[in-house]
C-alpha positions in Angstrom: 18.6 149.2 68.8 16.5 147.5 71.5 13.1 148.7 72.6 11.5 147.4 75.7 7.9 148.6 76.1 4.6 147.4 77.7 1.5 147.6 75.5 1.6 148.8 71.9 5.1 149.5 70.6 5.6 151.7 67.6 8.2 153.8 65.7 6.9 157.1 64.4 8.6 158.1 61.2 7.4 161.5 60.0 8.7 163.4 57.0 9.4 167.1 57.9 9.6 168.7 54.5 6.9 168.5 51.9 6.8 165.2 50.0 4.9 162.1 49.1 5.8 159.8 52.0 8.2 158.5 54.6 10.6 155.6 53.9 13.2 153.3 55.4 16.1 152.1 53.3 17.6 148.7 53.9 21.1 148.2 52.5 23.1 145.0 52.2 26.4 144.6 54.0 28.9 147.3 52.9 26.4 148.6 50.3 25.6 152.2 49.8 23.8 152.2 46.5 21.5 149.2 46.1 18.8 149.0 48.7 15.1 148.0 49.4 12.9 150.9 50.3 9.9 150.4 52.6 7.6 153.2 53.4 4.3 155.0 53.3 3.4 156.8 50.0 1.5 159.7 51.4 -2.0 158.7 52.4 -2.4 156.2 49.6 -0.6 152.9 50.3 2.3 151.1 51.9 4.9 149.8 49.5 8.2 148.0 48.9 10.5 148.8 46.0 14.1 148.3 44.9 16.3 151.3 44.5 13.4 153.8 44.3 12.1 151.9 41.3 8.6 150.6 40.6 6.9 149.2 43.6 7.1 145.4 43.8 4.4 145.1 46.5 1.8 147.6 47.5 -0.8 147.4 50.2 -3.7 149.9 50.0 -5.7 151.4 52.8 -8.7 149.2 51.8 -6.6 146.1 52.4 -5.9 145.1 48.8 -2.5 143.7 48.0 -0.8 144.4 44.6 2.2 142.6 43.1 3.6 144.6 40.2 0.9 147.3 40.6 0.3 150.1 43.1 -3.5 150.1 42.3 -4.8 146.6 43.2 -8.5 146.2 42.5 -8.8 142.9 44.4 -7.5 141.5 47.6 -4.6 140.1 45.6 -3.8 141.7 42.3 -0.9 140.4 40.3 0.3 142.3 37.2 2.2 139.5 35.5 2.6 135.8 35.4 2.1 133.5 38.4 4.2 130.3 38.7 3.5 128.1 41.7 3.2 124.4 42.7 -0.3 125.0 44.1 -2.5 127.9 44.8 -5.8 128.1 46.8 -8.6 130.7 46.9 -12.1 131.0 48.4 -13.4 133.2 45.5 -12.6 134.2 41.9 -9.2 134.3 40.2 -9.4 137.3 37.9 -7.2 138.8 35.2 -7.4 141.6 32.7 -6.5 141.7 29.0 -5.6 138.7 26.8 -4.6 136.4 29.7 -5.0 132.8 30.7 -3.5 129.8 32.3 -0.4 128.1 30.8 1.5 124.9 31.8 5.2 125.5 31.5 5.8 121.8 31.7 3.5 120.6 28.9 3.2 123.7 26.7 -0.6 124.2 26.7 -3.5 125.9 28.6 -6.6 128.0 28.5 -6.8 131.7 27.6 -9.2 134.5 26.5 -8.5 137.2 24.0 -12.1 138.4 23.2 -15.5 138.6 24.9 -16.9 135.4 23.4 -14.6 132.3 23.6 -12.5 130.5 26.2 -9.8 129.0 24.0 -7.4 126.1 24.3 -3.8 127.2 23.7 -0.9 125.1 22.2 -3.1 122.9 20.0 -4.1 120.7 22.9 -7.3 118.6 23.1 -10.0 118.5 25.8 -10.4 115.3 27.7 -13.1 114.7 30.4 -12.3 111.1 31.3 -15.2 109.6 33.2 -16.8 113.1 33.6 -19.3 114.9 31.5 -19.0 117.8 29.1 -22.3 119.8 29.2 -23.9 122.9 27.9 -27.4 124.2 28.7 -27.4 126.0 25.3 -25.6 125.0 22.1 -22.6 123.1 20.8 -21.5 125.1 17.8 -18.6 126.0 15.6 -17.3 128.9 13.5 -17.4 128.4 9.7 -13.7 127.8 9.0 -13.9 126.6 5.4 -11.5 123.8 4.5 -11.0 122.4 7.9 -11.2 118.7 8.7 -14.3 119.5 10.8 -16.7 120.0 7.9 -14.4 119.7 4.9 -15.6 123.0 3.6 -19.3 122.0 3.6 -20.5 125.4 4.9 -22.4 126.6 7.9 -25.2 124.7 9.8 -23.4 121.4 9.0 -21.8 118.8 11.2 -19.7 115.9 10.0 -18.2 112.9 11.7 -15.5 110.9 9.9 -12.3 109.0 10.6 -10.1 111.6 8.9 -10.6 114.4 6.4 -9.7 112.3 3.4 -12.4 109.6 4.0 -16.1 109.5 3.2 -18.1 111.0 6.1 -19.6 108.5 8.5 -22.3 110.9 9.6 -23.4 114.2 8.1 -26.1 116.4 9.7 -27.3 119.5 7.9 -30.2 121.9 7.6 -32.5 121.7 4.6 -31.6 124.2 1.9 -27.9 124.2 2.9 -27.0 120.8 1.4 -23.2 120.5 1.7 -21.4 120.7 -1.6 -19.5 117.6 -2.5 -21.3 115.6 0.2 -24.3 114.2 -1.7 -25.1 110.7 -3.0 -22.5 108.1 -2.2 -20.3 110.7 -0.6 -22.0 110.2 2.7 -22.7 106.9 4.5 -25.4 108.2 6.8 -27.0 111.7 7.0 -29.7 113.5 8.9 -31.6 116.3 7.2 -33.7 118.8 9.2 -36.4 120.8 7.3 -36.2 124.5 7.7 -39.6 124.5 9.3 -38.5 122.0 11.9 -41.5 119.8 11.0 -39.5 116.8 9.8 -36.2 115.0 10.3 -35.0 112.7 7.5 -32.5 109.9 7.8 -30.7 108.8 4.7 -28.2 106.1 3.7 -25.9 106.8 0.7 -28.1 109.7 -0.3 -31.4 107.7 -0.4 -34.0 108.8 2.1 -35.3 105.8 4.1 -36.9 107.0 7.3 -38.4 110.2 8.5 -39.6 111.4 11.9 -42.2 114.2 12.1 -42.9 116.7 15.0 -46.3 115.0 15.4 -44.6 111.8 16.6 -44.8 109.8 13.4 -42.0 107.5 12.4 -42.3 106.5 8.7 -40.5 104.4 6.2 -40.8 106.6 3.0 -39.2 104.1 0.6 -39.8 100.4 0.5 -39.2 97.4 -1.8 -42.0 97.1 -4.4 -44.3 94.1 -4.2 -47.9 93.2 -5.2 -49.1 93.5 -1.7 -52.8 94.4 -1.3 -52.2 97.6 0.7 -50.4 100.8 -0.4 -46.7 100.4 -0.9 -46.2 104.0 0.2 -46.6 105.0 3.8 -45.8 101.6 5.4 -43.0 100.3 7.6 -41.2 97.2 6.5 -38.6 94.9 7.8 -37.0 92.0 6.0 -34.7 89.1 6.8 -31.2 89.9 5.6 -30.6 88.4 2.2 -34.2 87.3 1.6 -37.3 88.6 -0.3 -39.6 88.1 2.6 -41.0 91.2 4.4 -43.1 92.0 7.4 -45.1 95.2 6.6 -47.3 97.5 8.6 -49.7 99.8 6.8 -53.3 100.8 6.1 -55.7 98.7 4.0 -58.4 100.2 1.8 -61.1 99.2 4.2 -59.7 101.5 6.9 -58.1 98.9 9.1 -54.4 99.0 10.1 -52.7 95.7 9.1 -49.6 93.7 9.8 -48.8 91.5 6.9 -46.0 89.2 5.8 -45.3 89.3 2.0 -42.9 88.1 -0.6 -41.5 90.4 -3.3 -43.4 89.8 -6.5 -45.9 87.5 -4.8 -47.8 89.5 -2.3 -49.3 88.4 1.0 -48.1 85.1 2.4 -48.9 83.1 5.6 -47.5 84.6 8.8 -45.9 82.5 11.6 -45.4 83.9 15.1 -42.6 82.3 17.1 -42.6 79.0 15.1 -39.6 77.7 17.2 -41.6 77.6 20.5 -41.8 81.1 21.8 -44.9 82.5 23.5 -47.2 85.1 21.8 -49.1 87.5 24.0 -52.2 89.5 23.0 -52.8 92.4 25.5 -50.2 91.0 27.8 -46.4 91.6 28.1 -45.7 88.3 29.9 -47.4 85.5 28.0 -47.2 82.3 29.9 -48.6 80.0 27.1 -47.9 79.6 23.4 -50.9 81.9 22.8 -51.9 84.0 25.8 -54.9 86.2 25.3 -55.7 88.7 28.0 -59.3 89.5 27.0 -62.2 88.1 25.0 -61.7 85.8 22.0 -64.1 85.9 19.1 -64.2 82.8 16.8 -66.3 83.2 13.7 -66.2 79.5 12.6 -65.4 76.1 14.2 -62.7 75.4 16.7 -61.0 72.0 16.3 -59.3 69.9 18.9 -57.1 66.9 18.1 -57.0 63.8 20.3 -54.4 65.2 22.7 -56.1 68.6 23.2 -57.4 69.6 26.6 -59.3 72.6 28.0 -57.6 73.4 31.3 -60.2 74.7 33.8 -57.5 76.0 36.1 -57.2 79.1 33.9 -60.9 79.8 33.6 -62.6 82.7 35.4 -63.3 81.4 39.0 -63.0 77.9 37.6 -65.8 78.4 35.1 -65.9 78.2 31.3 -68.8 80.0 29.5 -70.2 79.4 26.0 -72.5 82.3 25.1 -75.3 81.0 23.0 -76.6 84.5 22.1 -80.0 83.0 21.1 -78.4 80.5 18.6 -77.3 76.8 18.8 -73.7 76.4 19.7 -72.2 73.0 18.9 -68.6 72.2 19.9 -67.3 69.2 18.0 -64.5 66.8 18.8 -63.1 63.8 17.0 -60.1 61.5 17.8 -59.0 58.2 19.2 -61.7 58.4 21.9 -64.6 58.7 19.4 -66.6 61.9 19.1 -69.2 63.8 21.0 -71.6 66.6 20.2 -72.5 69.0 23.0 -75.2 71.3 21.7 -76.3 74.4 23.5 -79.9 75.2 22.6 -82.2 77.9 23.8 -84.1 75.4 25.9 -81.4 73.2 27.2 -78.3 71.1 26.6 -78.2 68.0 24.4 -75.5 65.3 24.6 -74.9 62.9 21.7 -73.1 59.5 22.3 -70.8 59.8 25.3 -69.4 62.8 27.1 -67.2 62.5 30.2 -66.5 65.1 32.8 -63.8 63.7 35.0 -60.0 64.0 35.6 -57.6 62.2 33.3 -56.9 58.7 34.4 -60.3 58.3 36.1 -62.6 55.3 35.7 -64.1 54.4 32.3 -67.2 56.2 31.2 -70.4 54.3 32.3 -73.1 56.4 30.6 -73.8 59.1 28.1 -72.9 61.7 30.8 -70.2 60.6 33.4 -69.5 63.2 36.1 -66.7 62.4 38.5 -67.4 65.4 40.7 -70.5 67.0 42.2 -73.2 68.7 40.1 -74.8 71.9 41.3 -77.9 73.5 39.9 -80.1 76.5 41.0 -83.1 74.7 39.5 -84.6 71.2 39.5 -83.3 67.9 38.1 -86.0 65.8 36.4 -85.3 62.2 35.4 -87.1 58.9 35.0 -85.0 57.4 37.6 -82.0 57.8 39.9 -79.3 55.3 40.5 -76.7 55.6 43.3 -73.6 53.5 43.4 -74.0 51.1 46.3 -72.3 47.8 45.4 -70.9 46.0 48.4 -67.7 45.5 46.5 -67.1 49.3 46.6 -67.5 49.6 50.4 -65.8 48.8 53.6 -68.6 48.7 56.2 -67.4 50.4 59.5 -70.6 50.2 61.6 -74.4 50.2 61.7 -76.6 53.3 61.8 -78.8 53.6 64.9 -81.2 56.5 64.9 -83.7 57.5 67.6 -87.2 57.4 66.1 -88.1 60.3 68.4 -85.3 62.4 66.8 -86.7 61.6 63.4 -90.2 62.5 64.5 -88.9 65.9 65.7 -87.1 66.7 62.4 -88.3 70.0 60.8 -90.9 69.5 58.0 -91.7 73.1 56.9 -93.0 75.3 54.1 -90.4 78.0 53.3 -89.4 80.7 50.8 -85.9 80.9 49.2 -84.2 84.2 50.2 -82.4 84.7 46.9 -85.3 84.0 44.5 -88.4 84.2 46.7 -89.7 80.9 45.4 -92.0 78.8 47.6 -90.8 75.3 48.5 -91.2 72.5 51.1 -88.5 70.5 52.9 -86.4 70.3 56.0 -83.4 72.2 57.6 -79.9 70.9 57.1 -78.6 72.2 60.5 -81.0 69.9 62.4 -79.8 66.8 60.4 -76.1 67.9 60.7 -76.4 67.7 64.5 -78.1 64.3 64.2 -75.8 62.8 61.5 -73.1 65.1 59.8 -72.6 62.7 56.9 -76.0 63.7 55.6 -75.1 67.4 55.2 -72.0 68.0 53.0 -70.8 71.7 52.8 -70.7 73.4 49.4 -67.8 75.6 48.1 -69.8 78.7 49.2 -70.0 77.4 52.8 -73.7 76.5 52.7 -75.0 73.1 53.9 -76.7 70.6 51.6 -79.0 67.9 52.8 -79.0 64.5 51.1 -82.8 63.9 51.3 -82.7 60.4 49.7 -80.3 59.1 52.4 -82.1 60.8 55.2 -85.4 59.3 53.9 -83.8 55.8 53.6 -82.3 55.9 57.1 -85.6 57.3 58.5 -87.6 54.5 56.8 -85.2 51.9 58.1 -85.4 53.2 61.6 -89.2 53.4 61.6 -89.4 49.9 59.9 -87.2 48.5 62.6 -89.4 50.0 65.3 -92.5 48.8 63.6 -91.1 45.3 63.2 -90.1 45.3 66.9 -93.7 46.4 67.8 -95.2 43.7 65.6 -93.0 41.1 67.2 -94.0 42.3 70.7 -97.7 42.4 69.7 -97.4 38.9 68.3 -95.9 37.8 71.6 -98.5 39.6 73.6 -101.3 38.0 71.4 -99.8 34.5 72.0 -99.5 35.2 75.7 -103.1 36.5 75.7 -104.4 33.4 73.9 -102.6 31.2 76.5 -104.2 33.1 79.3 -107.6 32.9 77.8 -107.2 29.1 77.4 -106.1 28.8 81.0 -109.1 30.8 82.2 -111.5 28.6 80.2 -110.0 25.4 81.7 -110.4 26.8 85.2 -114.0 27.6 84.5 -114.7 24.1 83.2 -113.2 22.5 86.3 -115.2 24.7 88.7 
């Protein structure tokens, strides 16, 4: 039959007598008994069946498709197994009853037969590879007595071992439910949680060694006995393997926490920190020296230096090193191949005995009790019986003569003034004037201020004035000689008149 029609084309099949639907039967070639029936089952659904049997496929008026069921509750409802190479969905796969997924090839899968567990079928194991197995609640187990999981140790217990016949490697249990047959040497390592949740104990071979409390304490609750001077209980100890030497941390009777090295049967012994050359830091995590102290250092007795010891000013605060006298005499002492010196800090000054040198290594030999190879700066006055300045010609290469204008010297500031920082009254000159006149007389300090070398300025001023006075004296002498000659000439002229 051929139907040619424009627009919607349809075949109206309507059952005349009363019944549940209208159907079309499709027979195979030369068949009159076996057929597929396609039709509408009343107002309920469209279906396909074989020989008027159970419907193989049903499509409801709501758009659900059922395979093996005429009442599909989802868009695709399969009443039976599904076997496929691949399957895709944009929402849930659902099943009812004791159902699951099963691999025909490998004989295992997942299934559910109660409201609690998703189970692994076929005795298979779970493998995550590089992924993660996670729960936001608990990892737990049912109490199957006699299994290799807990060897019949009861509930609230977890055991890790190589196989069921070996001593457990790890046994974790709750206090009050100690596993039967798993005490003492029957466990290599165990964790015991108190029922109150206040303490977790770690044991080796049944002997409690460490405990961790809910307040954040980590304690060693058993230690090797010794004659140490602080309590043997309540301390943390570590020892070198195979030796009787221990490093302990505990509390002394005077209330101080202590770290002490000790020997069993002997008690406290000297403690070495990094004896093979490592650095030790106090209040610093990156010590750059053998002993690096980030903070103040309090020494109650003497500090000794050998002949090779140095105090490196590069690490001082702003290049300064302070000794706080605190109202008492402080007297550093040094001895060695270079002799000795005493540098005493008194309330009223500094006292130097024998020879003290302040100069770089390799500088010239010391020439006096105090040899300073650099500048000296003071906020006060320097008082001495005399002052010597190095000026030997053998130390100098003369590059020219100084010529100053006596009028410039005469115009130099000579003023009374008051220091801005202290308010003290003083008298002197101004460095900026002399800097413009002769820069060599005004060195600049580390703070950027100008100094004035008064002694050199005075010397050059005196020399300049002396030269001008000498010139004047020579000119006066010449004028006097000329005047005497003129007087003699006048007298001769008068006598001849």
